[in-house]
C-alpha positions in Angstrom: -7.6 -21.5 4.6 -5.3 -18.7 3.5 -1.5 -19.1 4.1 0.0 -15.6 4.6 3.7 -14.7 4.8 5.0 -11.2 5.5 8.0 -9.3 4.1 9.8 -6.0 4.8 9.3 -2.8 2.8 11.8 -1.1 0.6 12.0 2.3 -1.0 11.2 3.2 -4.7 12.1 6.0 -7.1 10.5 8.2 -9.7 13.0 9.0 -12.5 12.8 12.0 -14.8 9.2 13.1 -14.1 9.8 15.1 -11.0 11.1 18.3 -12.6 7.8 18.9 -14.3 5.9 19.3 -11.0 5.0 22.6 -9.3 6.4 23.3 -5.9 4.4 22.5 -2.7 4.7 23.7 0.8 7.4 21.6 2.6 7.6 23.5 5.8 7.7 21.4 9.0 4.5 20.9 11.0 3.7 23.6 13.5 5.1 22.9 17.0 1.6 23.3 18.5 0.3 20.3 16.6 0.8 16.9 18.4 2.8 14.5 16.4 1.2 11.6 14.6 1.8 9.0 12.0 0.4 9.8 8.5 -0.7 7.0 6.2 -1.9 7.5 2.6 -2.9 5.5 -0.4 -4.5 6.1 -3.7 -7.8 4.9 -2.2 -9.1 2.2 0.1 -6.3 -0.3 -0.2 -4.1 1.3 2.4 -6.7 0.5 5.1 -5.2 -3.0 5.2 -1.9 -1.4 6.3 -3.6 1.1 8.6 -5.4 -1.8 10.4 -2.0 -3.6 10.9 -0.4 -0.4 12.2 -3.3 0.2 14.6 -3.1 -3.4 15.9 0.7 -3.0 16.4 0.5 0.5 17.9 -2.9 0.9 19.6 -1.8 4.1 21.4 -0.3 5.9 18.4 -2.1 8.9 16.8 -2.8 8.0 13.2 -4.2 10.0 10.3 -5.1 8.3 7.0 -5.8 9.9 3.7 -7.4 7.8 0.9 -7.1 9.7 -2.4 -10.3 8.1 -3.7 -11.0 11.1 -6.0 -7.9 10.2 -8.0 -7.8 6.4 -7.6 -6.3 4.2 -8.8 -2.7 5.4 -9.2 -1.7 2.3 -11.2 -3.2 3.6 -14.4 -1.9 7.2 -14.1 1.2 9.0 -15.4 4.1 8.9 -13.0 4.2 12.7 -12.8 0.6 12.9 -11.9 1.1 10.3 -9.1 4.0 12.2 -7.7 2.0 15.4 -7.7 -0.8 13.8 -5.8 1.6 12.3 -3.3 3.3 15.7 -2.7 -0.1 17.3 -2.1 -1.2 14.7 0.4 2.1 14.7 2.3 2.0 18.5 2.6 -1.5 18.1 4.1 -0.4 15.4 6.5 2.4 17.6 7.7 -0.1 20.2 8.7 -1.8 17.5 10.8 1.4 16.9 12.7 2.8 13.9 10.8 6.4 13.1 11.5 6.3 9.6 10.0 4.6 9.0 6.7 3.6 5.6 5.5 3.2 5.4 1.7 0.7 2.6 1.9 0.6 2.1 -1.9 2.9 0.0 -4.0 2.6 2.2 -7.0 3.2 5.4 -5.0 6.2 3.8 -3.3 7.7 2.8 -6.6 7.1 6.1 -8.3 7.4 8.7 -5.6 9.0 7.8 -2.3 12.6 8.8 -3.1 11.5 12.3 -4.3 9.3 12.6 -1.2 12.3 11.8 1.0 14.3 14.5 -0.7 11.6 17.2 -0.4 10.9 16.4 3.2 14.2 15.4 4.8 12.9 16.0 8.3 10.2 13.3 7.9 10.6 9.6 8.1 9.0 7.6 5.3 8.1 4.0 5.2 7.1 2.5 1.8 5.3 -0.6 0.7 6.6 -2.8 -2.1 5.8 -6.2 -3.4 7.1 -8.9 -1.0 9.5 -10.5 -3.5 12.1 -11.2 -0.7 9.8 -13.2 1.6 8.3 -15.0 -1.4 11.7 -16.0 -2.5 12.5 -17.2 1.0 9.3 -19.2 1.2 9.0 -20.9 -2.2 9.8 -24.6 -2.3 9.8 -24.8 -6.1 11.7 -21.6 -6.8 8.7 -20.4 -8.8 6.8 -17.3 -7.7 4.3 -14.9 -9.1 3.6 -11.2 -8.4 0.1 -9.8 -8.9 0.4 -6.0 -9.3 -1.0 -2.9 -10.9 0.2 -2.1 -14.4 2.5 0.7 -13.1 4.1 -1.5 -10.5 4.3 -4.5 -12.9 6.2 -2.4 -15.4 8.5 -0.6 -13.0 12.2 -0.8 -12.9 12.0 -1.1 -9.1 10.1 -4.4 -9.3 12.7 -5.7 -11.7 15.4 -4.7 -9.3 13.6 -6.5 -6.4 13.4 -9.6 -8.6 17.1 -9.4 -9.5 18.2 -8.7 -5.9 16.1 -11.2 -4.0 15.1 -13.9 -6.5 18.1 -14.5 -8.7 17.8 -17.6 -10.8 14.2 -18.1 -9.8 11.2 -18.1 -12.2 9.2 -15.0 -11.4 5.9 -14.5 -13.2 4.7 -10.9 -13.1 1.0 -10.6 -13.7 -0.5 -7.1 -14.2 -4.1 -6.7 -13.0 -5.3 -3.5 -14.5 -9.0 -3.7 -13.3 -8.6 -5.3 -9.9 -7.8 -2.2 -7.8 -10.5 -0.1 -9.5 -13.0 -3.0 -8.8 -12.1 -3.0 -5.1 -12.5 0.8 -5.1 -16.0 0.3 -6.5 -16.8 -2.0 -3.6 -16.6 -5.5 -5.2 -15.9 -8.0 -2.5 -14.9 -11.7 -2.1 -18.4 -13.1 -2.7 -19.3 -11.0 -5.7 -19.6 -13.0 -8.9 -18.2 -10.1 -11.0 -15.0 -10.2 -8.9 -14.5 -13.9 -9.6 -14.9 -13.3 -13.3 -12.5 -10.4 -13.3 -9.9 -12.4 -11.4 -10.2 -15.5 -13.7 -7.8 -14.5 -16.5 -5.0 -13.3 -14.2 -5.4 -16.3 -11.9 -5.4 -18.7 -14.9 -2.1 -17.1 -16.1 -0.6 -17.6 -12.6 -1.8 -21.2 -12.5 -0.2 -21.9 -15.9 3.1 -20.5 -14.5 3.1 -23.3 -12.0 4.1 -21.3 -9.0 3.8 -22.1 -5.3 3.9 -18.6 -3.9 2.0 -15.5 -5.0 2.8 -11.9 -3.9 -0.1 -9.6 -3.4 1.7 -6.6 -5.0 -1.0 -3.9 -4.2 -2.4 -3.0 -0.8 -5.9 -3.3 -2.2 -5.5 -7.0 -2.9 -5.6 -8.4 0.7 -9.2 -7.3 0.8 -10.0 -9.9 -1.9 -7.3 -12.5 -0.8 -10.0 -15.2 -0.2 -11.3 -14.8 -3.8 -7.7 -14.9 -5.1 -6.9 -18.0 -3.0 -10.0 -19.7 -4.3 -8.7 -19.6 -7.8 -5.2 -20.7 -7.1 -3.9 -24.3 -7.0 -4.0 -26.1 -3.7 -1.0 -25.3 -1.5 -0.2 -21.9 -3.1 0.8 -19.3 -0.4 -0.2 -15.6 -0.6 2.4 -13.0 0.5 1.1 -9.8 2.1 3.4 -7.2 3.6 1.1 -5.3 5.9 2.4 -6.8 9.2 6.0 -6.3 8.3 5.2 -2.6 7.4 3.6 -2.2 10.8 6.7 -3.6 12.5 8.9 -1.1 10.6 6.6 1.8 11.5 6.9 0.8 15.2 10.7 1.1 15.0 10.7 4.3 13.0 8.1 6.0 15.1 10.1 5.4 18.3 12.9 7.5 17.0 10.7 10.2 15.2 7.9 10.6 17.7 8.9 8.9 21.0 6.4 7.8 23.6 2.9 7.0 22.3 0.0 9.3 23.1 -2.4 7.9 25.7 -5.1 10.3 24.1 -4.3 8.9 20.7 -6.4 10.1 17.8 -7.4 8.1 14.8 -8.7 9.9 11.7 -9.7 8.5 8.3 -10.1 11.0 5.4 -11.1 10.7 1.8 -10.6 13.1 -1.0 -13.9 12.0 -2.6 -17.0 10.0 -1.9 -16.4 6.2 -1.4 -19.0 3.8 -0.1 -16.3 1.1 -0.4 -14.2 2.9 2.2 -17.0 2.8 4.8 -17.7 -0.9 4.0 -14.0 -1.9 4.2 -13.6 0.0 7.5 -16.2 -2.3 9.0 -14.2 -5.3 7.9 -11.0 -4.0 9.6 -11.1 -5.2 13.2 -9.2 -2.2 14.6 -10.9 0.5 12.5 -14.5 -0.6 12.3 -15.9 2.3 14.4 -14.1 5.1 12.6 -16.1 7.6 10.5 -14.7 8.9 7.2 -14.1 12.6 7.0 -14.0 14.6 3.7 -10.7 16.1 2.6 -11.1 18.0 -0.6 -7.5 18.5 -1.8 
């Protein structure tokens, strides 16, 4: 049995890399395009967030872009991540997006503040590791964060720890191969996934924590495999539901009434058998077909 807790999203920042990027089209969406909520991730992980948004807002128009051709973001240079984020947001604007959900911890940490500056007329909702709810839930004041290398090394994560878990023991465990493995389609029951998780989970067990933050939107898809390698009673923290609640609030202001003829589109910048498989695992997305988006 998996014990899940949910926390609220916060914004991230990039730093000095932004000035090296070429300009992109930042014009508002055409008035003839019906408004929608845009959601994107480096690949398939953001589908966990999309599913939660769809469950919370069944009548909202949603467009998802999985940048599978450039996944994962966690191992890429910050400037490259920002460039991809800008390209995808520009595309989502042409689809009518007025709210953009950055359904990727790495992209939120590295890009969201720059995106907000470049598109001031849009509302952005980011996803960050749930340090705050983990700190509120821990009984022993000892928590761990599983994250991509970029998120694990980020100043934003250090800030979250300092702000929400002062005086607590926080073990940060980078998992460099986990998101790519999920992109390749490894699932909970695959023996290769268990072997891949073993070193990171062993380090977390040695840290003697009682709460573990799933610090990447890919990780909820293998939460059962992670839970199986944790000590008994350890709780996993996933922020997808809290993000969906935040999107519901933001979209009321930015879009207004939901569309009774709501559209739901899922797009990928490359070929991904894992995306199709994971869609079938998402209760509110299982009948959606993946469309190609070569950007």
